ZADO-1210 file (C-alpha; in nm, 4 decimals, padded with zeros to 6 digits):
<atoms>
<atom x="-04.8877" y="06.7701" z="-03.3332" code="MET" pos="1"/>
<atom x="-04.5372" y="06.9131" z="-03.3487" code="LYS" pos="2"/>
<atom x="-04.3115" y="06.7405" z="-03.1050" code="LYS" pos="3"/>
<atom x="-04.2159" y="06.9514" z="-02.7992" code="ALA" pos="4"/>
<atom x="-03.8607" y="07.0746" z="-02.7515" code="THR" pos="5"/>
<atom x="-03.6747" y="07.1132" z="-02.4181" code="LEU" pos="6"/>
<atom x="-03.7066" y="07.4917" z="-02.4660" code="GLU" pos="7"/>
<atom x="-04.0809" y="07.4772" z="-02.4918" code="GLN" pos="8"/>
<atom x="-04.1158" y="07.2591" z="-02.1854" code="ILE" pos="9"/>
<atom x="-03.8873" y="07.4906" z="-01.9864" code="ALA" pos="10"/>
<atom x="-04.0842" y="07.7948" z="-02.0839" code="LYS" pos="11"/>
<atom x="-04.4226" y="07.6326" z="-01.9914" code="GLU" pos="12"/>
<atom x="-04.2885" y="07.5167" z="-01.6537" code="CYS" pos="13"/>
<atom x="-04.1055" y="07.8413" z="-01.5819" code="GLY" pos="14"/>
<atom x="-03.7661" y="07.6621" z="-01.5357" code="VAL" pos="15"/>
<atom x="-03.4378" y="07.6376" z="-01.7157" code="THR" pos="16"/>
<atom x="-03.3650" y="07.4115" z="-02.0051" code="LYS" pos="17"/>
<atom x="-03.0949" y="07.2404" z="-01.8022" code="GLY" pos="18"/>
<atom x="-03.3397" y="07.1564" z="-01.5293" code="LEU" pos="19"/>
<atom x="-03.5762" y="07.0099" z="-01.7849" code="VAL" pos="20"/>
<atom x="-03.2913" y="06.8037" z="-01.9293" code="SER" pos="21"/>
<atom x="-03.1967" y="06.6713" z="-01.5905" code="ARG" pos="22"/>
<atom x="-03.5565" y="06.5805" z="-01.4944" code="ALA" pos="23"/>
<atom x="-03.6220" y="06.4046" z="-01.8250" code="LEU" pos="24"/>
<atom x="-03.2815" y="06.2430" z="-01.8106" code="GLY" pos="25"/>
<atom x="-03.3454" y="06.0824" z="-01.4727" code="GLY" pos="26"/>
<atom x="-03.0832" y="06.2789" z="-01.2865" code="LYS" pos="27"/>
<atom x="-03.0994" y="06.2809" z="-00.9068" code="ASN" pos="28"/>
<atom x="-03.0590" y="06.6529" z="-00.8368" code="ASN" pos="29"/>
<atom x="-03.4245" y="06.7294" z="-00.9178" code="VAL" pos="30"/>
<atom x="-03.7014" y="06.7412" z="-00.6564" code="SER" pos="31"/>
<atom x="-03.9731" y="06.4801" z="-00.6909" code="ASP" pos="32"/>
<atom x="-04.2421" y="06.7501" z="-00.7299" code="GLU" pos="33"/>
<atom x="-04.0504" y="06.9333" z="-00.9994" code="THR" pos="34"/>
<atom x="-03.9657" y="06.6170" z="-01.1899" code="ARG" pos="35"/>
<atom x="-04.3322" y="06.5078" z="-01.1941" code="GLU" pos="36"/>
<atom x="-04.4516" y="06.8604" z="-01.3031" code="ARG" pos="37"/>
<atom x="-04.1972" y="06.8669" z="-01.5911" code="ILE" pos="38"/>
<atom x="-04.2856" y="06.5084" z="-01.7013" code="ILE" pos="39"/>
<atom x="-04.6594" y="06.5952" z="-01.7030" code="ARG" pos="40"/>
<atom x="-04.6000" y="06.9141" z="-01.9086" code="LYS" pos="41"/>
<atom x="-04.3683" y="06.7277" z="-02.1517" code="ALA" pos="42"/>
<atom x="-04.6346" y="06.4588" z="-02.2000" code="THR" pos="43"/>
<atom x="-04.9066" y="06.7257" z="-02.2441" code="GLU" pos="44"/>
<atom x="-04.6980" y="06.9056" z="-02.5096" code="LEU" pos="45"/>
<atom x="-04.6320" y="06.5818" z="-02.7033" code="GLY" pos="46"/>
<atom x="-04.2704" y="06.5206" z="-02.6041" code="TYR" pos="47"/>
<atom x="-04.1513" y="06.1690" z="-02.7140" code="ASP" pos="48"/>
<atom x="-04.1808" y="05.9879" z="-02.3789" code="THR" pos="49"/>
<atom x="-03.9775" y="05.6937" z="-02.5014" code="THR" pos="50"/>
<atom x="-03.6799" y="05.9372" z="-02.4636" code="LYS" pos="51"/>
<atom x="-03.7221" y="05.9418" z="-02.0825" code="LEU" pos="52"/>
<atom x="-03.4361" y="05.7704" z="-01.9143" code="LYS" pos="53"/>
<atom x="-03.6046" y="05.4662" z="-01.7700" code="ALA" pos="54"/>
<atom x="-03.3782" y="05.1803" z="-01.8468" code="TYR" pos="55"/>
<atom x="-03.0252" y="05.0467" z="-01.7636" code="LYS" pos="56"/>
<atom x="-03.0693" y="05.1858" z="-01.4134" code="VAL" pos="57"/>
<atom x="-02.9365" y="05.0386" z="-01.0938" code="SER" pos="58"/>
<atom x="-03.0949" y="04.7968" z="-00.8447" code="SER" pos="59"/>
<atom x="-03.1840" y="05.0756" z="-00.6033" code="ASN" pos="60"/>
<atom x="-03.4144" y="05.2292" z="-00.8612" code="HIS" pos="61"/>
<atom x="-03.7862" y="05.1470" z="-00.8885" code="VAL" pos="62"/>
<atom x="-03.9421" y="05.1864" z="-01.2273" code="LEU" pos="63"/>
<atom x="-04.2954" y="05.3385" z="-01.2299" code="LEU" pos="64"/>
<atom x="-04.4725" y="05.2459" z="-01.5506" code="ILE" pos="65"/>
<atom x="-04.7677" y="05.4604" z="-01.6576" code="SER" pos="66"/>
<atom x="-04.9413" y="05.5636" z="-01.9823" code="SER" pos="67"/>
<atom x="-04.9335" y="05.9302" z="-02.0665" code="SER" pos="68"/>
<atom x="-05.3094" y="05.9374" z="-02.0372" code="ARG" pos="69"/>
<atom x="-05.2794" y="05.8530" z="-01.6659" code="ILE" pos="70"/>
<atom x="-05.0409" y="06.1392" z="-01.6038" code="LEU" pos="71"/>
<atom x="-05.3107" y="06.3798" z="-01.7289" code="PHE" pos="72"/>
<atom x="-05.5320" y="06.2750" z="-01.4385" code="LYS" pos="73"/>
<atom x="-05.3606" y="06.4950" z="-01.1889" code="GLU" pos="74"/>
<atom x="-05.6579" y="06.4987" z="-00.9429" code="ASP" pos="75"/>
<atom x="-05.6767" y="06.1158" z="-00.9249" code="PHE" pos="76"/>
<atom x="-05.3251" y="05.9680" z="-00.9800" code="TRP" pos="77"/>
<atom x="-05.0714" y="06.2498" z="-00.9047" code="GLN" pos="78"/>
<atom x="-05.1204" y="06.2343" z="-00.5219" code="PRO" pos="79"/>
<atom x="-05.0658" y="05.8609" z="-00.5326" code="ILE" pos="80"/>
<atom x="-04.7528" y="05.8872" z="-00.7510" code="ILE" pos="81"/>
<atom x="-04.6096" y="06.1772" z="-00.5487" code="THR" pos="82"/>
<atom x="-04.6606" y="05.9734" z="-00.2238" code="SER" pos="83"/>
<atom x="-04.4942" y="05.6643" z="-00.3794" code="ILE" pos="84"/>
<atom x="-04.1928" y="05.8751" z="-00.4857" code="SER" pos="85"/>
<atom x="-04.1491" y="06.0595" z="-00.1551" code="SER" pos="86"/>
<atom x="-04.1840" y="05.7375" z="00.0523" code="THR" pos="87"/>
<atom x="-03.9402" y="05.5461" z="-00.1608" code="LEU" pos="88"/>
<atom x="-03.6817" y="05.8296" z="-00.1066" code="SER" pos="89"/>
<atom x="-03.7013" y="05.7626" z="00.2725" code="ARG" pos="90"/>
<atom x="-03.5813" y="05.4097" z="00.1947" code="TYR" pos="91"/>
<atom x="-03.3005" y="05.5484" z="-00.0161" code="ASN" pos="92"/>
<atom x="-03.4773" y="05.4187" z="-00.3391" code="LEU" pos="93"/>
<atom x="-03.5052" y="05.6367" z="-00.6490" code="ILE" pos="94"/>
<atom x="-03.8113" y="05.6347" z="-00.8658" code="MET" pos="95"/>
<atom x="-03.7743" y="05.6360" z="-01.2422" code="GLU" pos="96"/>
<atom x="-04.0498" y="05.6795" z="-01.5004" code="TYR" pos="97"/>
<atom x="-04.1396" y="05.4676" z="-01.8018" code="PHE" pos="98"/>
<atom x="-04.4219" y="05.6544" z="-01.9725" code="VAL" pos="99"/>
<atom x="-04.5772" y="05.5277" z="-02.2967" code="PHE" pos="100"/>
<atom x="-04.8619" y="05.6166" z="-02.5322" code="ASP" pos="101"/>
<atom x="-05.1269" y="05.3440" z="-02.5297" code="GLU" pos="102"/>
<atom x="-05.1793" y="05.3856" z="-02.9037" code="ASP" pos="103"/>
<atom x="-04.8084" y="05.3551" z="-02.9894" code="LYS" pos="104"/>
<atom x="-04.6722" y="05.0347" z="-02.8313" code="ILE" pos="105"/>
<atom x="-04.4083" y="04.8963" z="-03.0704" code="ASP" pos="106"/>
<atom x="-04.1082" y="04.6665" z="-03.0619" code="ASP" pos="107"/>
<atom x="-03.8683" y="04.9672" z="-02.9915" code="ASN" pos="108"/>
<atom x="-04.0700" y="05.0486" z="-02.6758" code="LEU" pos="109"/>
<atom x="-04.0786" y="04.6942" z="-02.5535" code="LEU" pos="110"/>
<atom x="-03.7066" y="04.6582" z="-02.6304" code="LYS" pos="111"/>
<atom x="-03.6288" y="04.9510" z="-02.4027" code="LYS" pos="112"/>
<atom x="-03.8420" y="04.8009" z="-02.1264" code="LEU" pos="113"/>
<atom x="-03.6646" y="04.4673" z="-02.1613" code="ARG" pos="114"/>
<atom x="-03.3298" y="04.6394" z="-02.1140" code="GLU" pos="115"/>
<atom x="-03.4434" y="04.7778" z="-01.7815" code="THR" pos="116"/>
<atom x="-03.2285" y="04.6848" z="-01.4824" code="SER" pos="117"/>
<atom x="-03.4010" y="04.7929" z="-01.1629" code="CYS" pos="118"/>
<atom x="-03.4958" y="04.6652" z="-00.8241" code="GLY" pos="119"/>
<atom x="-03.8781" y="04.6627" z="-00.8685" code="ALA" pos="120"/>
<atom x="-04.1649" y="04.7715" z="-01.0824" code="TYR" pos="121"/>
<atom x="-04.4741" y="04.9768" z="-00.9993" code="ILE" pos="122"/>
<atom x="-04.7395" y="04.9579" z="-01.2617" code="VAL" pos="123"/>
<atom x="-05.0179" y="05.2117" z="-01.2588" code="ILE" pos="124"/>
<atom x="-05.3685" y="05.0999" z="-01.3846" code="HIS" pos="125"/>
<atom x="-05.2765" y="04.9557" z="-01.7209" code="ILE" pos="126"/>
<atom x="-05.4112" y="04.6528" z="-01.9142" code="THR" pos="127"/>
<atom x="-05.1450" y="04.6390" z="-02.1970" code="THR" pos="128"/>
<atom x="-05.0570" y="04.2725" z="-02.2115" code="LYS" pos="129"/>
<atom x="-04.7358" y="04.3259" z="-02.4081" code="ALA" pos="130"/>
<atom x="-04.5970" y="04.5507" z="-02.1421" code="ILE" pos="131"/>
<atom x="-04.6994" y="04.3349" z="-01.8618" code="MET" pos="132"/>
<atom x="-04.5526" y="04.0286" z="-02.0246" code="ASP" pos="133"/>
<atom x="-04.2140" y="04.2057" z="-02.0321" code="VAL" pos="134"/>
<atom x="-04.2414" y="04.3119" z="-01.6718" code="VAL" pos="135"/>
<atom x="-04.3456" y="03.9700" z="-01.5388" code="ILE" pos="136"/>
<atom x="-04.0574" y="03.8059" z="-01.7313" code="SER" pos="137"/>
<atom x="-03.8076" y="04.0131" z="-01.5358" code="LYS" pos="138"/>
<atom x="-03.9086" y="03.8199" z="-01.2081" code="LYS" pos="139"/>
<atom x="-03.8629" y="04.1262" z="-00.9962" code="LYS" pos="140"/>
<atom x="-04.0967" y="04.2480" z="-00.7179" code="PRO" pos="141"/>
<atom x="-04.3985" y="04.3993" z="-00.9235" code="THR" pos="142"/>
<atom x="-04.6922" y="04.5912" z="-00.7871" code="VAL" pos="143"/>
<atom x="-04.9928" y="04.6825" z="-00.9928" code="VAL" pos="144"/>
<atom x="-05.2036" y="04.9698" z="-00.8516" code="VAL" pos="145"/>
<atom x="-05.5695" y="04.9437" z="-00.9354" code="ASP" pos="146"/>
<atom x="-05.5257" y="04.6773" z="-01.1940" code="PRO" pos="147"/>
<atom x="-05.7484" y="04.6844" z="-01.5005" code="LYS" pos="148"/>
<atom x="-05.7251" y="04.3087" z="-01.5311" code="THR" pos="149"/>
<atom x="-05.6050" y="04.0273" z="-01.3073" code="PHE" pos="150"/>
<atom x="-05.2310" y="03.9484" z="-01.2940" code="TYR" pos="151"/>
<atom x="-05.1477" y="03.6488" z="-01.0761" code="SER" pos="152"/>
<atom x="-04.7752" y="03.6997" z="-01.1146" code="GLU" pos="153"/>
<atom x="-04.7874" y="04.0448" z="-00.9426" code="ALA" pos="154"/>
<atom x="-04.8986" y="04.1951" z="-00.6132" code="THR" pos="155"/>
<atom x="-05.2162" y="04.3896" z="-00.6676" code="GLN" pos="156"/>
<atom x="-05.3203" y="04.7027" z="-00.4641" code="PHE" pos="157"/>
<atom x="-05.6942" y="04.7318" z="-00.5086" code="LYS" pos="158"/>
<atom x="-05.9677" y="04.9447" z="-00.3673" code="PHE" pos="159"/>
<atom x="-06.2554" y="04.8089" z="-00.1647" code="SER" pos="160"/>
<atom x="-06.4736" y="04.8039" z="-00.4779" code="ASN" pos="161"/>
<atom x="-06.7042" y="04.5200" z="-00.3879" code="TYR" pos="162"/>
<atom x="-06.7515" y="04.6141" z="-00.0153" code="ASP" pos="163"/>
<atom x="-06.8016" y="04.9732" z="-00.0873" code="SER" pos="164"/>
<atom x="-07.0733" y="04.9255" z="-00.3404" code="MET" pos="165"/>
<atom x="-07.2488" y="04.6702" z="-00.1204" code="TYR" pos="166"/>
<atom x="-07.2463" y="04.9470" z="00.1545" code="PHE" pos="167"/>
<atom x="-07.3832" y="05.2092" z="-00.0934" code="ALA" pos="168"/>
<atom x="-07.6558" y="04.9863" z="-00.2014" code="THR" pos="169"/>
<atom x="-07.7510" y="04.9041" z="00.1649" code="GLU" pos="170"/>
<atom x="-07.7477" y="05.2701" z="00.2364" code="ARG" pos="171"/>
<atom x="-08.0004" y="05.3511" z="-00.0368" code="LEU" pos="172"/>
<atom x="-08.2210" y="05.0733" z="00.0707" code="ILE" pos="173"/>
<atom x="-08.2150" y="05.2111" z="00.4285" code="GLN" pos="174"/>
<atom x="-08.3229" y="05.5411" z="00.2773" code="GLN" pos="175"/>
<atom x="-08.6341" y="05.3807" z="00.1359" code="GLY" pos="176"/>
<atom x="-08.5187" y="05.3132" z="-00.2245" code="HIS" pos="177"/>
<atom x="-08.6436" y="04.9999" z="-00.3813" code="ARG" pos="178"/>
<atom x="-08.5727" y="05.0415" z="-00.7600" code="ASN" pos="179"/>
<atom x="-08.1992" y="05.0955" z="-00.7826" code="ILE" pos="180"/>
<atom x="-07.9764" y="05.1085" z="-01.0879" code="ALA" pos="181"/>
<atom x="-07.6070" y="05.0474" z="-01.1332" code="PHE" pos="182"/>
<atom x="-07.4588" y="05.2569" z="-01.4162" code="TYR" pos="183"/>
<atom x="-07.1165" y="05.1727" z="-01.5495" code="GLY" pos="184"/>
<atom x="-06.9098" y="04.9479" z="-01.7789" code="SER" pos="185"/>
<atom x="-06.7997" y="04.5967" z="-01.6649" code="ASP" pos="186"/>
<atom x="-06.5439" y="04.5772" z="-01.9451" code="SER" pos="187"/>
<atom x="-06.3696" y="04.9021" z="-01.8569" code="HIS" pos="188"/>
<atom x="-06.1775" y="04.7533" z="-01.5577" code="SER" pos="189"/>
<atom x="-06.1635" y="04.5027" z="-01.2778" code="THR" pos="190"/>
<atom x="-06.2656" y="04.7821" z="-01.0349" code="SER" pos="191"/>
<atom x="-06.5834" y="04.8649" z="-01.2344" code="PHE" pos="192"/>
<atom x="-06.6762" y="04.4949" z="-01.2531" code="ARG" pos="193"/>
<atom x="-06.6191" y="04.4386" z="-00.8824" code="GLU" pos="194"/>
<atom x="-06.8336" y="04.7460" z="-00.7991" code="ARG" pos="195"/>
<atom x="-07.1179" y="04.6039" z="-01.0137" code="HIS" pos="196"/>
<atom x="-07.0763" y="04.2659" z="-00.8331" code="GLU" pos="197"/>
<atom x="-07.1057" y="04.4298" z="-00.4860" code="GLY" pos="198"/>
<atom x="-07.4174" y="04.6080" z="-00.6040" code="PHE" pos="199"/>
<atom x="-07.5765" y="04.2881" z="-00.7292" code="MET" pos="200"/>
<atom x="-07.4827" y="04.0970" z="-00.4162" code="ALA" pos="201"/>
<atom x="-07.6543" y="04.3474" z="-00.1935" code="CYS" pos="202"/>
<atom x="-07.9658" y="04.3544" z="-00.4241" code="MET" pos="203"/>
<atom x="-07.9759" y="03.9809" z="-00.4099" code="GLU" pos="204"/>
<atom x="-07.9765" y="03.9926" z="-00.0290" code="THR" pos="205"/>
<atom x="-08.2766" y="04.2343" z="-00.0410" code="HIS" pos="206"/>
<atom x="-08.4448" y="04.0631" z="-00.3375" code="LYS" pos="207"/>
<atom x="-08.7765" y="04.0442" z="-00.1469" code="ASP" pos="208"/>
<atom x="-08.8033" y="04.4259" z="-00.1316" code="ILE" pos="209"/>
<atom x="-08.5697" y="04.5703" z="-00.3937" code="ALA" pos="210"/>
<atom x="-08.5355" y="04.5453" z="-00.7751" code="ILE" pos="211"/>
<atom x="-08.1903" y="04.5929" z="-00.9496" code="PRO" pos="212"/>
<atom x="-08.1299" y="04.7525" z="-01.2827" code="TYR" pos="213"/>
<atom x="-07.7871" y="04.7055" z="-01.4479" code="SER" pos="214"/>
<atom x="-07.7176" y="04.9848" z="-01.7004" code="LEU" pos="215"/>
<atom x="-07.3927" y="04.8613" z="-01.8499" code="ILE" pos="216"/>
<atom x="-07.2367" y="05.0369" z="-02.1514" code="PHE" pos="217"/>
<atom x="-06.9271" y="05.0062" z="-02.3704" code="ASP" pos="218"/>
<atom x="-06.6654" y="05.2487" z="-02.2541" code="ASN" pos="219"/>
<atom x="-06.3940" y="05.1858" z="-02.5102" code="ARG" pos="220"/>
<atom x="-06.4082" y="05.5505" z="-02.6275" code="GLU" pos="221"/>
<atom x="-06.3806" y="05.6564" z="-02.2611" code="ARG" pos="222"/>
<atom x="-06.6914" y="05.8731" z="-02.2530" code="ARG" pos="223"/>
<atom x="-06.7972" y="05.7385" z="-01.9204" code="PHE" pos="224"/>
<atom x="-07.1609" y="05.7681" z="-02.0185" code="ALA" pos="225"/>
<atom x="-07.4266" y="05.6406" z="-02.2432" code="ASN" pos="226"/>
<atom x="-07.7005" y="05.9002" z="-02.2258" code="GLU" pos="227"/>
<atom x="-07.9483" y="05.7070" z="-02.4503" code="ASP" pos="228"/>
<atom x="-07.9154" y="05.4034" z="-02.2215" code="LEU" pos="229"/>
<atom x="-07.9761" y="05.6015" z="-01.9001" code="LEU" pos="230"/>
<atom x="-08.2493" y="05.8109" z="-02.0490" code="THR" pos="231"/>
<atom x="-08.4452" y="05.5088" z="-02.1718" code="SER" pos="232"/>
<atom x="-08.4038" y="05.3336" z="-01.8321" code="ALA" pos="233"/>
<atom x="-08.5318" y="05.6337" z="-01.6388" code="LEU" pos="234"/>
<atom x="-08.8227" y="05.6948" z="-01.8707" code="LYS" pos="235"/>
<atom x="-08.9381" y="05.3244" z="-01.8726" code="ASN" pos="236"/>
<atom x="-08.8801" y="05.2191" z="-01.5126" code="ASN" pos="237"/>
<atom x="-08.9517" y="05.3413" z="-01.1593" code="ASP" pos="238"/>
<atom x="-08.5901" y="05.3899" z="-01.0767" code="ILE" pos="239"/>
<atom x="-08.5299" y="05.6295" z="-00.7844" code="SER" pos="240"/>
<atom x="-08.1616" y="05.5888" z="-00.7151" code="ALA" pos="241"/>
<atom x="-07.8430" y="05.5276" z="-00.9251" code="ILE" pos="242"/>
<atom x="-07.5105" y="05.3859" z="-00.8064" code="ILE" pos="243"/>
<atom x="-07.2383" y="05.4856" z="-01.0505" code="CYS" pos="244"/>
<atom x="-06.9101" y="05.3067" z="-01.1169" code="ALA" pos="245"/>
<atom x="-06.7154" y="05.6282" z="-01.0520" code="ASN" pos="246"/>
<atom x="-06.7618" y="05.9991" z="-01.0017" code="ASP" pos="247"/>
<atom x="-06.7145" y="06.0921" z="-01.3626" code="ILE" pos="248"/>
<atom x="-07.0064" y="05.8610" z="-01.4525" code="ILE" pos="249"/>
<atom x="-07.2086" y="06.0035" z="-01.1683" code="ALA" pos="250"/>
<atom x="-07.1463" y="06.3690" z="-01.2813" code="ILE" pos="251"/>
<atom x="-07.2522" y="06.2725" z="-01.6289" code="ASN" pos="252"/>
<atom x="-07.5594" y="06.0974" z="-01.4978" code="ALA" pos="253"/>
<atom x="-07.6601" y="06.4169" z="-01.3138" code="ILE" pos="254"/>
<atom x="-07.6227" y="06.6165" z="-01.6416" code="LYS" pos="255"/>
<atom x="-07.8480" y="06.3677" z="-01.8223" code="THR" pos="256"/>
<atom x="-08.1040" y="06.3849" z="-01.5380" code="ILE" pos="257"/>
<atom x="-08.1054" y="06.7732" z="-01.5595" code="ASN" pos="258"/>
<atom x="-08.1578" y="06.7621" z="-01.9257" code="ARG" pos="259"/>
<atom x="-08.4665" y="06.5433" z="-01.8699" code="LEU" pos="260"/>
<atom x="-08.6075" y="06.8327" z="-01.6511" code="GLY" pos="261"/>
<atom x="-08.5487" y="06.6403" z="-01.3307" code="LYS" pos="262"/>
<atom x="-08.3070" y="06.6949" z="-01.0510" code="ASN" pos="263"/>
<atom x="-08.0833" y="06.5263" z="-00.7905" code="VAL" pos="264"/>
<atom x="-08.1728" y="06.4331" z="-00.5217" code="PRO" pos="265"/>
<atom x="-08.5430" y="06.5195" z="-00.5394" code="ASP" pos="266"/>
<atom x="-08.6157" y="06.2961" z="-00.8305" code="ASP" pos="267"/>
<atom x="-08.3134" y="06.0632" z="-00.8245" code="TYR" pos="268"/>
<atom x="-08.0487" y="05.9851" z="-00.5689" code="SER" pos="269"/>
<atom x="-07.6919" y="05.9419" z="-00.6929" code="ILE" pos="270"/>
<atom x="-07.3785" y="05.7843" z="-00.5378" code="ILE" pos="271"/>
<atom x="-07.0389" y="05.7773" z="-00.7072" code="GLY" pos="272"/>
<atom x="-06.6896" y="05.6494" z="-00.6259" code="PHE" pos="273"/>
<atom x="-06.3393" y="05.8031" z="-00.6277" code="ASP" pos="274"/>
<atom x="-06.3916" y="06.1410" z="-00.4454" code="ASN" pos="275"/>
<atom x="-06.2426" y="06.3591" z="-00.7173" code="ILE" pos="276"/>
<atom x="-06.2525" y="06.7284" z="-00.6727" code="LYS" pos="277"/>
<atom x="-06.5249" y="06.7803" z="-00.9373" code="ALA" pos="278"/>
<atom x="-06.7622" y="06.5850" z="-00.7138" code="GLY" pos="279"/>
<atom x="-06.7489" y="06.8476" z="-00.4445" code="GLU" pos="280"/>
<atom x="-06.8254" y="07.1201" z="-00.7032" code="LEU" pos="281"/>
<atom x="-07.1390" y="06.9611" z="-00.8512" code="THR" pos="282"/>
<atom x="-07.4809" y="07.0831" z="-00.7607" code="MET" pos="283"/>
<atom x="-07.5721" y="06.9033" z="-00.5385" code="PRO" pos="284"/>
<atom x="-07.2418" y="06.7861" z="-00.4002" code="LYS" pos="285"/>
<atom x="-07.1813" y="06.4179" z="-00.4778" code="LEU" pos="286"/>
<atom x="-07.1957" y="06.1431" z="-00.2243" code="SER" pos="287"/>
<atom x="-06.8957" y="05.9129" z="-00.2944" code="THR" pos="288"/>
<atom x="-06.6245" y="05.6915" z="-00.1567" code="PHE" pos="289"/>
<atom x="-06.2873" y="05.8422" z="-00.0675" code="ASN" pos="290"/>
<atom x="-05.9713" y="05.6736" z="-00.2119" code="ILE" pos="291"/>
<atom x="-05.6964" y="05.7500" z="00.0481" code="PRO" pos="292"/>
<atom x="-05.4370" y="05.8454" z="-00.2141" code="ARG" pos="293"/>
<atom x="-05.1585" y="05.9453" z="00.0264" code="GLN" pos="294"/>
<atom x="-05.1939" y="05.6246" z="00.2313" code="GLU" pos="295"/>
<atom x="-05.2007" y="05.4075" z="-00.0793" code="ILE" pos="296"/>
<atom x="-04.8776" y="05.5576" z="-00.2148" code="GLY" pos="297"/>
<atom x="-04.7071" y="05.5061" z="00.1172" code="GLU" pos="298"/>
<atom x="-04.8130" y="05.1435" z="00.1477" code="GLU" pos="299"/>
<atom x="-04.7155" y="05.0612" z="-00.2084" code="VAL" pos="300"/>
<atom x="-04.3695" y="05.2118" z="-00.1601" code="ALA" pos="301"/>
<atom x="-04.3223" y="05.0284" z="00.1761" code="LYS" pos="302"/>
<atom x="-04.4136" y="04.7046" z="00.0208" code="TYR" pos="303"/>
<atom x="-04.1711" y="04.7572" z="-00.2648" code="VAL" pos="304"/>
<atom x="-03.8908" y="04.8585" z="-00.0247" code="ALA" pos="305"/>
<atom x="-03.9475" y="04.5593" z="00.1900" code="ASN" pos="306"/>
<atom x="-03.9531" y="04.3231" z="-00.1102" code="SER" pos="307"/>
<atom x="-03.6284" y="04.4613" z="-00.2377" code="ILE" pos="308"/>
<atom x="-03.4632" y="04.4341" z="00.1069" code="LYS" pos="309"/>
<atom x="-03.5828" y="04.0726" z="00.1627" code="SER" pos="310"/>
<atom x="-03.5025" y="03.9592" z="-00.1925" code="HIS" pos="311"/>
<atom x="-03.8375" y="03.7928" z="-00.1989" code="GLN" pos="312"/>
<atom x="-04.1262" y="03.8135" z="-00.4376" code="ILE" pos="313"/>
<atom x="-04.4551" y="03.7524" z="-00.2553" code="SER" pos="314"/>
<atom x="-04.7768" y="03.7473" z="-00.4541" code="LEU" pos="315"/>
<atom x="-05.0930" y="03.8850" z="-00.2943" code="SER" pos="316"/>
<atom x="-05.3941" y="04.1084" z="-00.3251" code="GLN" pos="317"/>
<atom x="-05.4042" y="04.3948" z="-00.0870" code="ILE" pos="318"/>
<atom x="-05.7482" y="04.5759" z="-00.0579" code="VAL" pos="319"/>
<atom x="-05.7483" y="04.9365" z="00.0566" code="ILE" pos="320"/>
<atom x="-06.0604" y="05.0533" z="00.2461" code="ARG" pos="321"/>
<atom x="-06.2420" y="05.3403" z="00.0928" code="CYS" pos="322"/>
<atom x="-06.4677" y="05.5259" z="00.3330" code="ASP" pos="323"/>
<atom x="-06.8111" y="05.6557" z="00.2401" code="TYR" pos="324"/>
<atom x="-06.8712" y="06.0259" z="00.2166" code="ILE" pos="325"/>
<atom x="-07.2325" y="06.1222" z="00.2246" code="GLU" pos="326"/>
<atom x="-07.3099" y="06.4685" z="00.0835" code="ARG" pos="327"/>
<atom x="-07.6176" y="06.6015" z="-00.0818" code="ASP" pos="328"/>
<atom x="-07.6850" y="06.3769" z="-00.3840" code="SER" pos="329"/>
<atom x="-07.8970" y="06.1078" z="-00.2091" code="ASN" pos="330"/>
<atom x="-08.1898" y="06.1324" z="00.0306" code="ARG" pos="331"/>
<atom x="-08.4557" y="05.9463" z="00.2060" code="GLU" pos="332"/>
<atom x="-08.7743" y="05.8760" z="00.0279" code="ILE" pos="333"/>
<atom x="-09.1162" y="05.7230" z="00.1146" code="GLY" pos="334"/>
<atom x="-09.1077" y="05.8214" z="00.4836" code="LYS" pos="335"/>
</atoms>
């Protein structure tokens, strides 16, 4: 792919080249919303994100570290990032970006990160050890939002993965389901693994009446599905309900079920997790758990601001409650 120019980015965003230059250069006279839109478009067009000004900044700056892939997920991550940025600004803190390609982590990229001088770090859902090693070595307040792996040296903001899936399983059992499957990938992230654990814990509680099925697949290619695995399980077992590790997996499960000539919820009940917009557009609408993105962004920013002010690094795990939203994809049976 040909590398994007400032002119191309400006044309795509409908702004001036000078505004693009200021946004990518970390200048202050650019609104948070416009800066984020320009960075997303630059990333999409193949702009060299290592050129973003994200180092040698002052202590009232907070460095947000994210992969370019994460920035593409506007539905999921952008409300959180926007909330972080706007809340930090109320504390007179400026958010800078350090965006990287997960497949292109080299010594030059890590060198730039080592040269960072900022008040704190916010890391968005990455598992890249080389980058985390650099961040931890700086001994600054560090927050990891939805960590893919466990970092004892950073404060972690997590979703109520375990509790939510325990609740979802309990709900399906209340609806009469006895053969229930969990469909996901334990190796994909800590969140997915905790959701599986919550499912298994509830099924263990009800082991006298319910049978669990763990449909675990390799998600290294990020397909969020294994159609052969799911098809085989549904054909060879009396499964009536499926709890999915996230909404994308749930939507893919519905597609598989439809290809088998079955439908949701008449033949199978489905529950997801994340409350992405696509879940409301499926037929039927997907039952799921809402991630309070605005509130998460505010809490992350407040935590960072207080850590900078107090000059203290406190390490903890903060679990954000995710409320259940029941729509049309699960139903009562056997009554």
